[in-house]
N, C-alpha and C positions, 0 to 999 in steps of 0.2 A: 709635063716636059722636064727632063733632067731631074726626076724626083729624088734619086739617091744623092745627087750632087747638092740639091737644095737642103736635104736632111743634114748633110755634113756641114754646110755653111750655117744652118740653124743651130746645130749643136755647138759649133765654135762660138757663136754669139752668146749662147746660154752660158758657156764656160767662162766668159768674161767676168760675170758677176761671181761665179763660184771661185774664181782665183783672185778676187779682191781688186780687180783692175778698173772697175767702173763704179760710179755713184749715179743713182737715178738712171738716165738713159744716155750718159756721157760716153758713148763709144759705139763702135760697130766693126764687124768683120765682113769681108767680101771674099769671093773666090772666082777665079776665071776657069771656065771649061775650055781646055785647049783645042778640043775637037770643033767647037762651034764659035769660039771667041766670045761667048756670052758670059756676062758677069752676074753672079747672084749676090745680093746684098740685103742687109737688114732694112726693113721699112722704117721710115722716120717716126721717132717718138714712141715706139711700141715698147712696153716694159719687157724685160728679158723673161720673166716668169710667164708672161702671156704669149710668148712667141711660139708659133707653130711653123713647120716646114712650108705649109701652104701660104704663109704670110710673106715668105721670102720673094723678093722681086727680081726678075730677070731683065737685064738691060743689055743692049749692044754697046760696043766700044765708043759709040757716039752719044750715048745717053738716052737712046730711044727705048721706052718700055716695050719689052717683047711679051712678058707674061707677068700678071699680078694686078690686083685691084687697088693696092695701097701705094702711096707715094714712097719712092726709095729714099734712103737716108739723104739728108741735106749735104753730106760729105761725098756723095757719089761722084761729082765732077772731079774731086781730088783723086779718088781711087782710079778713075778712068784715065786721067793724065799719066799716072804712074804706070798703069798697065800698058798704055801705048808707048811709053818711053823705055820700059824695062820688059822686053819680050819674054824673059824667062820667069817672070814673077807670076805665080798662080794663086796667091792669096795676100790680102792686106788687112792689117788690124790697126785701128786707131782707138786710143784711149786717152783719158785724162788721169792716168794713174799718178798717185801723189808725188813720189820722189822724182820720177822722170819729168813730170810737169814742173816741179820746182826748178830743175835745171833749165827747162825750156823757157820758163818765165824769167829766170835770171839771165837768159841768153848766154848760157855757158855750155860748152860741150862737156861730155863725161869722159875724163881721162881713164886710160886703162891702168888702174892701180893694181890689178891682180889677175890671177889665172882664170877665175870664174868668168870675168869679163872676156878674156882672150879666147875662151872656149866658143864664144858666139859671135864676137865682133872683133875684126882685125884692126884694132887701134881705137883712137878716141871717137866716140859717137858724136857726129857733128851736129851743130845747130845752124839753122838757116839764117839768112839775114832777115830783118823785119820787113814785112810788106809795106810798100809805099801807099799813101792815101788813095791814089787812083787805082791801084791794084785791089784794094779792099772794096772800093766803091763800085768798080766796074764789073768784076767777075770773081768775087772773093774766093770761092771754093776751088775753081779751076786755077786761079793764080797761086793758091796754096800749093797745089800740085806742081805748078811751074817753078816755084821757088825751091821746092825739094829737088826737082830735076836739075836746076841750076847748081845747087849745092853738090850734086854728084857728077859734075862735069869731069872731074879727075878722080872719081872714086868708083869702085866696082860694087854695084848693089848686091852681088852675091857674096861678097866678103864683108860688106857692111850692111846688114839687113835691117837697118833702122836709122831714124833721124829724129831730131827734135825741131819742131817748128817754133821759131822764136815767138814768145808771148802766148803760145797756144798749148802744144802738147806733143806727144810722141806718135809716130807712125812706124810700124814694122811690116816686113813682108817676108815671103818665103815661096817655096814651090807649090804650096797648097794653103788653104785657109787654116788648117790645123797647125802647119809649120809657122805661119805668120803669128798665130796665137802663142805658140811656144816662145818665139822670139820676143814677143811683147812681155811675157812672164819674165824671161831672162833680163830684158831691158830694165824692167822695174826693179828687179833684185840688184842688178849692178848699180843702178842709180841710188838705191837705198844704201848700199855698201859704200859707194863713193862719197855720198853725203856724210856718212859717219867718219870716213877717213879724213875728209877735209875739216870736220869739227875737231878731230883729235890732233891732226897735224896739217896745218894750213899750207905748209911748204912741202907736202908730200910729192914725190916724183912718180911718174908712170914706170911700170916695169920695163926692163930693156927689151929691145926688139927681138933678140934671139929667144927669149922666154915667151914673149907674145906669139911669135910665129910657131914655136914648138907646140903650144897648146892649141892654136887655131888649126894648124895643118894636121895634127893628129886626129882631128874630128872631121876635117873637110878636105876635099880634093882627092886625086887619084891614089895618093899614098896614105890615106887615113887608115888608122888601125884601131881607133877607139870603138868599143861596142862589138856587136856580132855582124858577120857578113850576111 
């Protein structure tokens, strides 16, 4: 069932390690099939080198396993909350990549100091509030998703395809599993660069909005002109 779709999600998970975004099994990628609303996600605790398309687990948007013998990722409830809240999202990536996680654990958003950042994220990459004790103890993974949704009450997830969960790490998304992975790669790079900027100039200022918008909208939206049609 959905074999080619599971292959794509499997490949995106394998590329986490190849792009230096994960250590051990600290990460996962999922994808949503828009025709069936089924979600394909990495099984819990399986090493990326050992992962096969047949290992990928299919679940519905309520978390019921539809296909697969292995347990889905423990982060599955977080992914499902985001899919239900963001209907246009077709892929989600979660990592503990070093520099993005530094900002998440410092509970600081990542300012847009330059145009590389602006090419992918329209403004400061936000950080959620910390989860309360009862949120952690009652339904931790689902509440992680809920605090992300809360953070995006006044943000457009298509223009800000990533977030830092306070004390935890980054999540990114896109129209597909592969696009969510690309946004995760971009997020780690802009976090690494921002970390260096703040070391060099602690009072550094974000770039002005007119430059931010120029770079973001030349790659995104109906008037985008970057790349080939």
